[in-house]
mmCIF file of the N, C-alpha and C atoms, coordinates in Angstrom:
data_MODEL
# 
_entry.id   MODEL 
# 
loop_
_atom_site.group_PDB 
_atom_site.id 
_atom_site.type_symbol 
_atom_site.label_atom_id 
_atom_site.label_alt_id 
_atom_site.label_comp_id 
_atom_site.label_asym_id 
_atom_site.label_entity_id 
_atom_site.label_seq_id 
_atom_site.pdbx_PDB_ins_code 
_atom_site.Cartn_x 
_atom_site.Cartn_y 
_atom_site.Cartn_z 
_atom_site.occupancy 
_atom_site.B_iso_or_equiv 
_atom_site.pdbx_formal_charge 
_atom_site.auth_seq_id 
_atom_site.auth_comp_id 
_atom_site.auth_asym_id 
_atom_site.auth_atom_id 
_atom_site.pdbx_PDB_model_num 
ATOM 1   N N  . MET A 1 1  ? -11.170 -16.746 22.612 1.00 0.00 ? 1  MET A N  1 
ATOM 2   C CA . MET A 1 1  ? -11.730 -15.416 22.766 1.00 0.00 ? 1  MET A CA 1 
ATOM 3   C C  . MET A 1 1  ? -10.838 -14.554 23.656 1.00 0.00 ? 1  MET A C  1 
ATOM 4   N N  . GLY A 1 2  ? -10.289 -15.162 24.684 1.00 0.00 ? 2  GLY A N  1 
ATOM 5   C CA . GLY A 1 2  ? -9.429  -14.411 25.593 1.00 0.00 ? 2  GLY A CA 1 
ATOM 6   C C  . GLY A 1 2  ? -8.174  -13.904 24.916 1.00 0.00 ? 2  GLY A C  1 
ATOM 7   N N  . ARG A 1 3  ? -7.613  -14.732 24.039 1.00 0.00 ? 3  ARG A N  1 
ATOM 8   C CA . ARG A 1 3  ? -6.395  -14.329 23.330 1.00 0.00 ? 3  ARG A CA 1 
ATOM 9   C C  . ARG A 1 3  ? -6.674  -13.132 22.426 1.00 0.00 ? 3  ARG A C  1 
ATOM 10  N N  . TRP A 1 4  ? -7.839  -13.130 21.762 1.00 0.00 ? 4  TRP A N  1 
ATOM 11  C CA . TRP A 1 4  ? -8.189  -12.013 20.881 1.00 0.00 ? 4  TRP A CA 1 
ATOM 12  C C  . TRP A 1 4  ? -8.363  -10.728 21.672 1.00 0.00 ? 4  TRP A C  1 
ATOM 13  N N  . LEU A 1 5  ? -8.943  -10.829 22.868 1.00 0.00 ? 5  LEU A N  1 
ATOM 14  C CA . LEU A 1 5  ? -9.110  -9.634  23.697 1.00 0.00 ? 5  LEU A CA 1 
ATOM 15  C C  . LEU A 1 5  ? -7.761  -9.087  24.160 1.00 0.00 ? 5  LEU A C  1 
ATOM 16  N N  . ILE A 1 6  ? -6.832  -9.976  24.469 1.00 0.00 ? 6  ILE A N  1 
ATOM 17  C CA . ILE A 1 6  ? -5.500  -9.530  24.867 1.00 0.00 ? 6  ILE A CA 1 
ATOM 18  C C  . ILE A 1 6  ? -4.798  -8.850  23.703 1.00 0.00 ? 6  ILE A C  1 
ATOM 19  N N  . VAL A 1 7  ? -4.878  -9.431  22.521 1.00 0.00 ? 7  VAL A N  1 
ATOM 20  C CA . VAL A 1 7  ? -4.253  -8.829  21.335 1.00 0.00 ? 7  VAL A CA 1 
ATOM 21  C C  . VAL A 1 7  ? -4.891  -7.479  21.023 1.00 0.00 ? 7  VAL A C  1 
ATOM 22  N N  . ALA A 1 8  ? -6.213  -7.406  21.096 1.00 0.00 ? 8  ALA A N  1 
ATOM 23  C CA . ALA A 1 8  ? -6.905  -6.138  20.817 1.00 0.00 ? 8  ALA A CA 1 
ATOM 24  C C  . ALA A 1 8  ? -6.504  -5.076  21.841 1.00 0.00 ? 8  ALA A C  1 
ATOM 25  N N  . GLY A 1 9  ? -6.372  -5.459  23.093 1.00 0.00 ? 9  GLY A N  1 
ATOM 26  C CA . GLY A 1 9  ? -5.947  -4.518  24.125 1.00 0.00 ? 9  GLY A CA 1 
ATOM 27  C C  . GLY A 1 9  ? -4.534  -4.016  23.885 1.00 0.00 ? 9  GLY A C  1 
ATOM 28  N N  . CYS A 1 10 ? -3.636  -4.904  23.496 1.00 0.00 ? 10 CYS A N  1 
ATOM 29  C CA . CYS A 1 10 ? -2.261  -4.498  23.202 1.00 0.00 ? 10 CYS A CA 1 
ATOM 30  C C  . CYS A 1 10 ? -2.208  -3.560  22.009 1.00 0.00 ? 10 CYS A C  1 
ATOM 31  N N  . VAL A 1 11 ? -3.003  -3.846  20.993 1.00 0.00 ? 11 VAL A N  1 
ATOM 32  C CA . VAL A 1 11 ? -3.043  -2.970  19.815 1.00 0.00 ? 11 VAL A CA 1 
ATOM 33  C C  . VAL A 1 11 ? -3.573  -1.596  20.200 1.00 0.00 ? 11 VAL A C  1 
ATOM 34  N N  . LEU A 1 12 ? -4.605  -1.538  21.018 1.00 0.00 ? 12 LEU A N  1 
ATOM 35  C CA . LEU A 1 12 ? -5.147  -0.251  21.455 1.00 0.00 ? 12 LEU A CA 1 
ATOM 36  C C  . LEU A 1 12 ? -4.134  0.534   22.278 1.00 0.00 ? 12 LEU A C  1 
ATOM 37  N N  . ILE A 1 13 ? -3.364  -0.146  23.100 1.00 0.00 ? 13 ILE A N  1 
ATOM 38  C CA . ILE A 1 13 ? -2.329  0.532   23.878 1.00 0.00 ? 13 ILE A CA 1 
ATOM 39  C C  . ILE A 1 13 ? -1.266  1.118   22.961 1.00 0.00 ? 13 ILE A C  1 
ATOM 40  N N  . VAL A 1 14 ? -0.831  0.351   21.966 1.00 0.00 ? 14 VAL A N  1 
ATOM 41  C CA . VAL A 1 14 ? 0.197   0.836   21.034 1.00 0.00 ? 14 VAL A CA 1 
ATOM 42  C C  . VAL A 1 14 ? -0.321  2.022   20.228 1.00 0.00 ? 14 VAL A C  1 
ATOM 43  N N  . VAL A 1 15 ? -1.555  1.935   19.758 1.00 0.00 ? 15 VAL A N  1 
ATOM 44  C CA . VAL A 1 15 ? -2.133  3.050   18.992 1.00 0.00 ? 15 VAL A CA 1 
ATOM 45  C C  . VAL A 1 15 ? -2.285  4.281   19.877 1.00 0.00 ? 15 VAL A C  1 
ATOM 46  N N  . GLY A 1 16 ? -2.718  4.098   21.108 1.00 0.00 ? 16 GLY A N  1 
ATOM 47  C CA . GLY A 1 16 ? -2.848  5.220   22.041 1.00 0.00 ? 16 GLY A CA 1 
ATOM 48  C C  . GLY A 1 16 ? -1.519  5.887   22.332 1.00 0.00 ? 16 GLY A C  1 
ATOM 49  N N  . LEU A 1 17 ? -0.474  5.088   22.534 1.00 0.00 ? 17 LEU A N  1 
ATOM 50  C CA . LEU A 1 17 ? 0.854   5.657   22.765 1.00 0.00 ? 17 LEU A CA 1 
ATOM 51  C C  . LEU A 1 17 ? 1.361   6.395   21.535 1.00 0.00 ? 17 LEU A C  1 
ATOM 52  N N  . ALA A 1 18 ? 1.103   5.837   20.350 1.00 0.00 ? 18 ALA A N  1 
ATOM 53  C CA . ALA A 1 18 ? 1.527   6.500   19.116 1.00 0.00 ? 18 ALA A CA 1 
ATOM 54  C C  . ALA A 1 18 ? 0.806   7.834   18.935 1.00 0.00 ? 18 ALA A C  1 
ATOM 55  N N  . LEU A 1 19 ? -0.481  7.875   19.234 1.00 0.00 ? 19 LEU A N  1 
ATOM 56  C CA . LEU A 1 19 ? -1.225  9.122   19.096 1.00 0.00 ? 19 LEU A CA 1 
ATOM 57  C C  . LEU A 1 19 ? -0.785  10.165  20.116 1.00 0.00 ? 19 LEU A C  1 
ATOM 58  N N  . ASN A 1 20 ? -0.390  9.705   21.292 1.00 0.00 ? 20 ASN A N  1 
ATOM 59  C CA . ASN A 1 20 ? -0.017  10.633  22.360 1.00 0.00 ? 20 ASN A CA 1 
ATOM 60  C C  . ASN A 1 20 ? 1.409   11.148  22.210 1.00 0.00 ? 20 ASN A C  1 
ATOM 61  N N  . TYR A 1 21 ? 2.357   10.263  21.911 1.00 0.00 ? 21 TYR A N  1 
ATOM 62  C CA . TYR A 1 21 ? 3.759   10.649  21.909 1.00 0.00 ? 21 TYR A CA 1 
ATOM 63  C C  . TYR A 1 21 ? 4.356   10.864  20.522 1.00 0.00 ? 21 TYR A C  1 
ATOM 64  N N  . ALA A 1 22 ? 3.721   10.375  19.490 1.00 0.00 ? 22 ALA A N  1 
ATOM 65  C CA . ALA A 1 22 ? 4.240   10.538  18.132 1.00 0.00 ? 22 ALA A CA 1 
ATOM 66  C C  . ALA A 1 22 ? 3.099   10.817  17.156 1.00 0.00 ? 22 ALA A C  1 
ATOM 67  N N  . PRO A 1 23 ? 2.464   11.971  17.270 1.00 0.00 ? 23 PRO A N  1 
ATOM 68  C CA . PRO A 1 23 ? 1.298   12.241  16.406 1.00 0.00 ? 23 PRO A CA 1 
ATOM 69  C C  . PRO A 1 23 ? 1.652   12.361  14.931 1.00 0.00 ? 23 PRO A C  1 
ATOM 70  N N  . TRP A 1 24 ? 2.917   12.615  14.595 1.00 0.00 ? 24 TRP A N  1 
ATOM 71  C CA . TRP A 1 24 ? 3.303   12.727  13.195 1.00 0.00 ? 24 TRP A CA 1 
ATOM 72  C C  . TRP A 1 24 ? 3.224   11.386  12.467 1.00 0.00 ? 24 TRP A C  1 
ATOM 73  N N  . LEU A 1 25 ? 3.148   10.272  13.216 1.00 0.00 ? 25 LEU A N  1 
ATOM 74  C CA . LEU A 1 25 ? 3.027   8.965   12.576 1.00 0.00 ? 25 LEU A CA 1 
ATOM 75  C C  . LEU A 1 25 ? 1.668   8.778   11.894 1.00 0.00 ? 25 LEU A C  1 
ATOM 76  N N  . VAL A 1 26 ? 0.646   9.427   12.415 1.00 0.00 ? 26 VAL A N  1 
ATOM 77  C CA . VAL A 1 26 ? -0.693  9.303   11.839 1.00 0.00 ? 26 VAL A CA 1 
ATOM 78  C C  . VAL A 1 26 ? -1.171  10.631  11.265 1.00 0.00 ? 26 VAL A C  1 
ATOM 79  N N  . ASN A 1 27 ? -0.243  11.505  10.938 1.00 0.00 ? 27 ASN A N  1 
ATOM 80  C CA . ASN A 1 27 ? -0.582  12.814  10.388 1.00 0.00 ? 27 ASN A CA 1 
ATOM 81  C C  . ASN A 1 27 ? -1.173  12.705  8.988  1.00 0.00 ? 27 ASN A C  1 
ATOM 82  N N  . TRP A 1 28 ? -0.885  11.627  8.274  1.00 0.00 ? 28 TRP A N  1 
ATOM 83  C CA . TRP A 1 28 ? -1.378  11.422  6.912  1.00 0.00 ? 28 TRP A CA 1 
ATOM 84  C C  . TRP A 1 28 ? -2.857  11.091  6.903  1.00 0.00 ? 28 TRP A C  1 
ATOM 85  N N  . PHE A 1 29 ? -3.378  10.559  8.013  1.00 0.00 ? 29 PHE A N  1 
ATOM 86  C CA . PHE A 1 29 ? -4.750  10.066  8.044  1.00 0.00 ? 29 PHE A CA 1 
ATOM 87  C C  . PHE A 1 29 ? -5.732  11.213  7.852  1.00 0.00 ? 29 PHE A C  1 
ATOM 88  N N  . GLY A 1 30 ? -6.563  11.096  6.837  1.00 0.00 ? 30 GLY A N  1 
ATOM 89  C CA . GLY A 1 30 ? -7.561  12.120  6.560  1.00 0.00 ? 30 GLY A CA 1 
ATOM 90  C C  . GLY A 1 30 ? -7.121  13.176  5.580  1.00 0.00 ? 30 GLY A C  1 
ATOM 91  N N  . ARG A 1 31 ? -5.899  13.093  5.117  1.00 0.00 ? 31 ARG A N  1 
ATOM 92  C CA . ARG A 1 31 ? -5.404  14.097  4.175  1.00 0.00 ? 31 ARG A CA 1 
ATOM 93  C C  . ARG A 1 31 ? -5.014  13.487  2.838  1.00 0.00 ? 31 ARG A C  1 
ATOM 94  N N  . LEU A 1 32 ? -5.527  12.310  2.562  1.00 0.00 ? 32 LEU A N  1 
ATOM 95  C CA . LEU A 1 32 ? -5.202  11.640  1.315  1.00 0.00 ? 32 LEU A CA 1 
ATOM 96  C C  . LEU A 1 32 ? -6.098  12.143  0.185  1.00 0.00 ? 32 LEU A C  1 
ATOM 97  N N  . PRO A 1 33 ? -5.631  12.053  -1.068 1.00 0.00 ? 33 PRO A N  1 
ATOM 98  C CA . PRO A 1 33 ? -6.511  12.397  -2.183 1.00 0.00 ? 33 PRO A CA 1 
ATOM 99  C C  . PRO A 1 33 ? -7.699  11.428  -2.201 1.00 0.00 ? 33 PRO A C  1 
ATOM 100 N N  . GLY A 1 34 ? -8.870  11.948  -2.286 1.00 0.00 ? 34 GLY A N  1 
ATOM 101 C CA . GLY A 1 34 ? -10.073 11.126  -2.270 1.00 0.00 ? 34 GLY A CA 1 
ATOM 102 C C  . GLY A 1 34 ? -10.860 11.282  -0.983 1.00 0.00 ? 34 GLY A C  1 
ATOM 103 N N  . ASP A 1 35 ? -10.245 11.840  0.053  1.00 0.00 ? 35 ASP A N  1 
ATOM 104 C CA . ASP A 1 35 ? -10.981 12.159  1.273  1.00 0.00 ? 35 ASP A CA 1 
ATOM 105 C C  . ASP A 1 35 ? -11.743 13.455  1.033  1.00 0.00 ? 35 ASP A C  1 
ATOM 106 N N  . ILE A 1 36 ? -13.015 13.423  1.310  1.00 0.00 ? 36 ILE A N  1 
ATOM 107 C CA . ILE A 1 36 ? -13.880 14.558  1.001  1.00 0.00 ? 36 ILE A CA 1 
ATOM 108 C C  . ILE A 1 36 ? -14.017 15.439  2.235  1.00 0.00 ? 36 ILE A C  1 
ATOM 109 N N  . ARG A 1 37 ? -13.717 16.716  2.055  1.00 0.00 ? 37 ARG A N  1 
ATOM 110 C CA . ARG A 1 37 ? -13.833 17.688  3.142  1.00 0.00 ? 37 ARG A CA 1 
ATOM 111 C C  . ARG A 1 37 ? -14.587 18.904  2.610  1.00 0.00 ? 37 ARG A C  1 
ATOM 112 N N  . ILE A 1 38 ? -15.724 19.201  3.216  1.00 0.00 ? 38 ILE A N  1 
ATOM 113 C CA . ILE A 1 38 ? -16.519 20.352  2.820  1.00 0.00 ? 38 ILE A CA 1 
ATOM 114 C C  . ILE A 1 38 ? -16.598 21.286  4.024  1.00 0.00 ? 38 ILE A C  1 
ATOM 115 N N  . GLU A 1 39 ? -16.065 22.479  3.874  1.00 0.00 ? 39 GLU A N  1 
ATOM 116 C CA . GLU A 1 39 ? -16.071 23.452  4.957  1.00 0.00 ? 39 GLU A CA 1 
ATOM 117 C C  . GLU A 1 39 ? -16.813 24.701  4.504  1.00 0.00 ? 39 GLU A C  1 
ATOM 118 N N  . THR A 1 40 ? -17.808 25.063  5.286  1.00 0.00 ? 40 THR A N  1 
ATOM 119 C CA . THR A 1 40 ? -18.529 26.308  5.043  1.00 0.00 ? 40 THR A CA 1 
ATOM 120 C C  . THR A 1 40 ? -18.350 27.191  6.267  1.00 0.00 ? 40 THR A C  1 
ATOM 121 N N  . GLU A 1 41 ? -19.015 28.335  6.265  1.00 0.00 ? 41 GLU A N  1 
ATOM 122 C CA . GLU A 1 41 ? -18.905 29.239  7.402  1.00 0.00 ? 41 GLU A CA 1 
ATOM 123 C C  . GLU A 1 41 ? -19.521 28.637  8.666  1.00 0.00 ? 41 GLU A C  1 
ATOM 124 N N  . ARG A 1 42 ? -20.567 27.858  8.504  1.00 0.00 ? 42 ARG A N  1 
ATOM 125 C CA . ARG A 1 42 ? -21.303 27.348  9.664  1.00 0.00 ? 42 ARG A CA 1 
ATOM 126 C C  . ARG A 1 42 ? -20.990 25.907  10.028 1.00 0.00 ? 42 ARG A C  1 
ATOM 127 N N  . SER A 1 43 ? -20.500 25.131  9.086  1.00 0.00 ? 43 SER A N  1 
ATOM 128 C CA . SER A 1 43 ? -20.326 23.705  9.385  1.00 0.00 ? 43 SER A CA 1 
ATOM 129 C C  . SER A 1 43 ? -19.147 23.118  8.629  1.00 0.00 ? 43 SER A C  1 
ATOM 130 N N  . ARG A 1 44 ? -18.767 21.937  9.085  1.00 0.00 ? 44 ARG A N  1 
ATOM 131 C CA . ARG A 1 44 ? -17.729 21.152  8.423  1.00 0.00 ? 44 ARG A CA 1 
ATOM 132 C C  . ARG A 1 44 ? -18.244 19.736  8.249  1.00 0.00 ? 44 ARG A C  1 
ATOM 133 N N  . VAL A 1 45 ? -18.082 19.200  7.058  1.00 0.00 ? 45 VAL A N  1 
ATOM 134 C CA . VAL A 1 45 ? -18.474 17.822  6.775  1.00 0.00 ? 45 VAL A CA 1 
ATOM 135 C C  . VAL A 1 45 ? -17.235 17.110  6.245  1.00 0.00 ? 45 VAL A C  1 
ATOM 136 N N  . TYR A 1 46 ? -16.986 15.930  6.766  1.00 0.00 ? 46 TYR A N  1 
ATOM 137 C CA . TYR A 1 46 ? -15.754 15.236  6.445  1.00 0.00 ? 46 TYR A CA 1 
ATOM 138 C C  . TYR A 1 46 ? -16.043 13.765  6.204  1.00 0.00 ? 46 TYR A C  1 
ATOM 139 N N  . PHE A 1 47 ? -15.641 13.249  5.048  1.00 0.00 ? 47 PHE A N  1 
ATOM 140 C CA . PHE A 1 47 ? -15.795 11.843  4.694  1.00 0.00 ? 47 PHE A CA 1 
ATOM 141 C C  . PHE A 1 47 ? -14.428 11.265  4.330  1.00 0.00 ? 47 PHE A C  1 
ATOM 142 N N  . PRO A 1 48 ? -13.774 10.548  5.246  1.00 0.00 ? 48 PRO A N  1 
ATOM 143 C CA . PRO A 1 48 ? -12.438 10.003  4.948  1.00 0.00 ? 48 PRO A CA 1 
ATOM 144 C C  . PRO A 1 48 ? -12.526 8.685   4.183  1.00 0.00 ? 48 PRO A C  1 
ATOM 145 N N  . ILE A 1 49 ? -12.967 8.742   2.941  1.00 0.00 ? 49 ILE A N  1 
ATOM 146 C CA . ILE A 1 49 ? -13.241 7.541   2.155  1.00 0.00 ? 49 ILE A CA 1 
ATOM 147 C C  . ILE A 1 49 ? -11.965 6.750   1.884  1.00 0.00 ? 49 ILE A C  1 
ATOM 148 N N  . VAL A 1 50 ? -10.953 7.374   1.329  1.00 0.00 ? 50 VAL A N  1 
ATOM 149 C CA . VAL A 1 50 ? -9.724  6.668   0.966  1.00 0.00 ? 50 VAL A CA 1 
ATOM 150 C C  . VAL A 1 50 ? -8.978  6.206   2.217  1.00 0.00 ? 50 VAL A C  1 
ATOM 151 N N  . SER A 1 51 ? -8.975  7.004   3.249  1.00 0.00 ? 51 SER A N  1 
ATOM 152 C CA . SER A 1 51 ? -8.319  6.610   4.495  1.00 0.00 ? 51 SER A CA 1 
ATOM 153 C C  . SER A 1 51 ? -8.967  5.368   5.085  1.00 0.00 ? 51 SER A C  1 
ATOM 154 N N  . MET A 1 52 ? -10.285 5.292   5.051  1.00 0.00 ? 52 MET A N  1 
ATOM 155 C CA . MET A 1 52 ? -10.984 4.121   5.589  1.00 0.00 ? 52 MET A CA 1 
ATOM 156 C C  . MET A 1 52 ? -10.773 2.884   4.723  1.00 0.00 ? 52 MET A C  1 
ATOM 157 N N  . ILE A 1 53 ? -10.627 3.077   3.409  1.00 0.00 ? 53 ILE A N  1 
ATOM 158 C CA . ILE A 1 53 ? -10.317 1.937   2.536  1.00 0.00 ? 53 ILE A CA 1 
ATOM 159 C C  . ILE A 1 53 ? -8.943  1.369   2.885  1.00 0.00 ? 53 ILE A C  1 
ATOM 160 N N  . ILE A 1 54 ? -7.978  2.242   3.120  1.00 0.00 ? 54 ILE A N  1 
ATOM 161 C CA . ILE A 1 54 ? -6.637  1.783   3.488  1.00 0.00 ? 54 ILE A CA 1 
ATOM 162 C C  . ILE A 1 54 ? -6.657  1.070   4.837  1.00 0.00 ? 54 ILE A C  1 
ATOM 163 N N  . VAL A 1 55 ? -7.366  1.614   5.811  1.00 0.00 ? 55 VAL A N  1 
ATOM 164 C CA . VAL A 1 55 ? -7.478  0.968   7.121  1.00 0.00 ? 55 VAL A CA 1 
ATOM 165 C C  . VAL A 1 55 ? -8.153  -0.393  6.979  1.00 0.00 ? 55 VAL A C  1 
ATOM 166 N N  . SER A 1 56 ? -9.170  -0.493  6.155  1.00 0.00 ? 56 SER A N  1 
ATOM 167 C CA . SER A 1 56 ? -9.872  -1.753  5.947  1.00 0.00 ? 56 SER A CA 1 
ATOM 168 C C  . SER A 1 56 ? -8.965  -2.802  5.313  1.00 0.00 ? 56 SER A C  1 
ATOM 169 N N  . VAL A 1 57 ? -8.189  -2.402  4.323  1.00 0.00 ? 57 VAL A N  1 
ATOM 170 C CA . VAL A 1 57 ? -7.276  -3.345  3.664  1.00 0.00 ? 57 VAL A CA 1 
ATOM 171 C C  . VAL A 1 57 ? -6.207  -3.823  4.642  1.00 0.00 ? 57 VAL A C  1 
ATOM 172 N N  . VAL A 1 58 ? -5.647  -2.906  5.410  1.00 0.00 ? 58 VAL A N  1 
ATOM 173 C CA . VAL A 1 58 ? -4.612  -3.282  6.378  1.00 0.00 ? 58 VAL A CA 1 
ATOM 174 C C  . VAL A 1 58 ? -5.176  -4.217  7.440  1.00 0.00 ? 58 VAL A C  1 
ATOM 175 N N  . LEU A 1 59 ? -6.347  -3.912  7.980  1.00 0.00 ? 59 LEU A N  1 
ATOM 176 C CA . LEU A 1 59 ? -6.961  -4.790  8.981  1.00 0.00 ? 59 LEU A CA 1 
ATOM 177 C C  . LEU A 1 59 ? -7.317  -6.152  8.395  1.00 0.00 ? 59 LEU A C  1 
ATOM 178 N N  . SER A 1 60 ? -7.773  -6.194  7.155  1.00 0.00 ? 60 SER A N  1 
ATOM 179 C CA . SER A 1 60 ? -8.074  -7.469  6.508  1.00 0.00 ? 60 SER A CA 1 
ATOM 180 C C  . SER A 1 60 ? -6.823  -8.312  6.341  1.00 0.00 ? 60 SER A C  1 
ATOM 181 N N  . LEU A 1 61 ? -5.720  -7.678  5.955  1.00 0.00 ? 61 LEU A N  1 
ATOM 182 C CA . LEU A 1 61 ? -4.464  -8.414  5.818  1.00 0.00 ? 61 LEU A CA 1 
ATOM 183 C C  . LEU A 1 61 ? -3.965  -8.935  7.163  1.00 0.00 ? 61 LEU A C  1 
ATOM 184 N N  . ILE A 1 62 ? -4.076  -8.130  8.195  1.00 0.00 ? 62 ILE A N  1 
ATOM 185 C CA . ILE A 1 62 ? -3.635  -8.559  9.528  1.00 0.00 ? 62 ILE A CA 1 
ATOM 186 C C  . ILE A 1 62 ? -4.490  -9.701  10.041 1.00 0.00 ? 62 ILE A C  1 
ATOM 187 N N  . LEU A 1 63 ? -5.802  -9.609  9.881  1.00 0.00 ? 63 LEU A N  1 
ATOM 188 C CA . LEU A 1 63 ? -6.684  -10.672 10.361 1.00 0.00 ? 63 LEU A CA 1 
ATOM 189 C C  . LEU A 1 63 ? -6.504  -11.952 9.566  1.00 0.00 ? 63 LEU A C  1 
ATOM 190 N N  . SER A 1 64 ? -6.267  -11.854 8.264  1.00 0.00 ? 64 SER A N  1 
ATOM 191 C CA . SER A 1 64 ? -6.034  -13.063 7.491  1.00 0.00 ? 64 SER A CA 1 
ATOM 192 C C  . SER A 1 64 ? -4.693  -13.705 7.866  1.00 0.00 ? 64 SER A C  1 
ATOM 193 N N  . TRP A 1 65 ? -3.717  -12.878 8.253  1.00 0.00 ? 65 TRP A N  1 
ATOM 194 C CA . TRP A 1 65 ? -2.436  -13.398 8.702  1.00 0.00 ? 65 TRP A CA 1 
ATOM 195 C C  . TRP A 1 65 ? -2.584  -14.140 10.031 1.00 0.00 ? 65 TRP A C  1 
ATOM 196 N N  . PHE A 1 66 ? -3.422  -13.610 10.938 1.00 0.00 ? 66 PHE A N  1 
ATOM 197 C CA . PHE A 1 66 ? -3.639  -14.267 12.229 1.00 0.00 ? 66 PHE A CA 1 
ATOM 198 C C  . PHE A 1 66 ? -4.437  -15.568 12.078 1.00 0.00 ? 66 PHE A C  1 
ATOM 199 N N  . ARG A 1 67 ? -5.302  -15.644 11.088 1.00 0.00 ? 67 ARG A N  1 
ATOM 200 C CA . ARG A 1 67 ? -6.115  -16.849 10.896 1.00 0.00 ? 67 ARG A CA 1 
ATOM 201 C C  . ARG A 1 67 ? -5.272  -18.030 10.411 1.00 0.00 ? 67 ARG A C  1 
ATOM 202 N N  . ARG A 1 68 ? -4.181  -17.756 9.742  1.00 0.00 ? 68 ARG A N  1 
ATOM 203 C CA . ARG A 1 68 ? -3.317  -18.826 9.238  1.00 0.00 ? 68 ARG A CA 1 
ATOM 204 C C  . ARG A 1 68 ? -2.418  -19.239 10.327 1.00 0.00 ? 68 ARG A C  1 
# 
């Protein structure tokens, strides 16, 4: 359990640094075809369906790689 917490912490640090110092690396997130964005005068509704599918597939591949 301790090893997983250390790995998760390192991943969060890397993602935080990427978001802070290199935002163009994640500029694609939320702008893929299939992400639903509804904007009206009063509200905005956003469903990043395709982006979340890609994140899920990548996380599944990484976790299956760590399990082996």
